[in-house]
C-alpha positions as CSV (number, residue, x, y, z in Angstrom):
1,M,33.3,-4.4,-16.8
2,R,32.9,-0.9,-15.6
3,F,29.6,-0.7,-17.5
4,L,28.3,-3.7,-15.5
5,I,29.4,-2.1,-12.2
6,S,27.6,1.2,-13.2
7,I,24.4,-0.7,-13.9
8,A,24.5,-2.5,-10.6
9,V,25.2,0.7,-8.6
10,V,22.2,2.4,-10.4
11,I,19.9,-0.6,-9.6
12,L,20.9,-0.6,-6.0
13,L,20.4,3.1,-5.6
14,C,16.9,3.0,-7.3
15,A,15.5,0.0,-5.6
16,P,14.9,1.8,-2.2
17,H,13.0,4.6,-4.0
18,A,10.9,2.2,-5.9
19,W,10.0,0.4,-2.7
20,A,9.1,3.7,-1.0
21,D,7.0,4.7,-4.0
22,C,5.2,1.4,-3.8
23,K,4.7,1.7,0.0
24,S,3.4,5.2,-0.6
25,D,0.8,4.1,-3.1
26,C,-0.3,1.4,-0.7
27,Q,-0.7,3.9,2.0
28,E,-2.8,6.3,-0.2
29,N,-5.0,3.4,-1.4
30,Y,-5.6,2.3,2.2
31,E,-6.5,5.7,3.4
32,S,-8.9,6.2,0.4
33,E,-10.6,2.7,1.2
34,L,-11.0,3.8,4.9
35,D,-12.6,7.0,3.8
36,S,-14.9,5.0,1.5
37,C,-15.9,2.7,4.2
38,K,-16.7,5.7,6.6
39,E,-18.9,7.3,3.8
40,Q,-20.7,4.0,2.9
41,Y,-21.3,2.9,6.6
42,D,-22.0,6.1,8.4
43,D,-25.0,5.0,10.3
44,P,-24.5,3.6,13.8
45,D,-26.6,0.6,12.8
46,D,-23.8,-0.2,10.2
47,A,-21.1,-0.7,12.8
48,N,-20.4,-4.3,11.8
49,E,-20.3,-3.5,8.2
50,L,-17.9,-0.7,8.8
51,L,-15.7,-2.9,10.8
52,M,-15.6,-5.6,8.1
53,C,-14.9,-2.9,5.5
54,N,-12.1,-1.5,7.4
55,N,-10.7,-5.1,8.0
56,D,-10.8,-5.7,4.3
57,A,-9.0,-2.5,3.6
58,K,-6.3,-3.4,6.2
59,S,-5.9,-6.8,4.5
60,E,-5.5,-5.2,1.1
61,Y,-3.0,-2.8,2.5
62,E,-0.9,-5.6,4.0
63,S,-1.0,-7.6,0.8
64,C,0.1,-4.5,-1.1
65,I,3.0,-3.9,1.2
66,N,4.0,-7.6,0.8
67,E,3.9,-7.3,-2.9
68,C,6.2,-4.2,-2.7
69,K,8.9,-6.3,-0.9
70,D,8.8,-8.9,-3.7
């Protein structure tokens, strides 16, 4: 019985760290995607494409965060 309680405690202590790592990975990927968008669409004539690229990056970030919660 003590063994099961010990395992439960370890899982509960590790879960927030795993979520934080996942969230951090999502943030890093999001920032990388935004940088890529800026490099790819650096001409003022590409403003619409830049906006779409940024929106796609944000959508991927939000999906990533939601997956972290699951």
